[in-house]
C-alpha positions in Angstrom: 0.0 0.0 0.0 1.3 3.5 -0.9 1.2 6.2 1.7 1.4 10.0 1.6 2.5 12.4 4.4 0.3 15.0 6.2 1.6 17.9 4.1 0.9 16.0 0.9 -2.7 15.2 2.1 -3.2 18.8 3.1 -2.3 20.0 -0.4 -4.4 17.3 -2.1 -7.5 18.0 0.0 -7.1 21.9 0.2 -6.9 22.1 4.0 -4.1 23.0 6.4 -1.5 20.5 7.5 -2.5 21.0 11.2 -6.1 20.0 10.3 -4.9 16.8 8.7 -2.9 16.0 11.8 -6.0 16.6 14.0 -8.0 14.3 11.7 -5.3 11.6 12.2 -5.3 12.0 15.9 -9.1 11.7 16.1 -8.9 8.5 14.0 -11.2 10.1 11.3 -8.9 8.9 8.5 -9.2 5.1 7.9 -5.9 3.2 7.6 -3.7 6.0 9.0 -0.4 4.9 10.6 1.9 6.8 13.0 5.6 6.4 12.2 7.7 8.3 14.7 6.4 11.9 14.6 5.0 11.5 11.1 1.5 10.4 10.0 1.3 8.1 7.0 -2.0 8.3 5.2 -3.1 5.8 2.5 -2.8 7.4 -0.9 -6.3 6.5 -2.1 -8.1 7.7 1.1 -10.9 10.3 0.5 -11.1 13.5 2.6 -13.3 12.9 5.7 -16.5 14.9 5.9 -16.3 18.1 7.9 -18.5 17.4 11.0 -18.6 21.2 11.8 -21.2 21.7 9.1 -24.5 19.9 8.6 -25.2 18.6 5.1 -28.5 19.9 3.9 -30.7 17.8 1.7 -32.2 19.3 -1.4 -35.6 18.0 -0.3 -35.5 19.9 3.0 -35.6 23.3 1.5 
């Protein structure tokens, strides 16, 4: 399995490196591995949903 680092994931997903690190710490990214001080994220993992915002349905409006 291929892995990318937190800075690479941040650039790929358009969020900050610190936000990626927090997502890793909270186990919100499946398959993440801690290697020393570095987080290794599976290359094909999708960006987790942002739980700070509620997703609205088109039918609720």
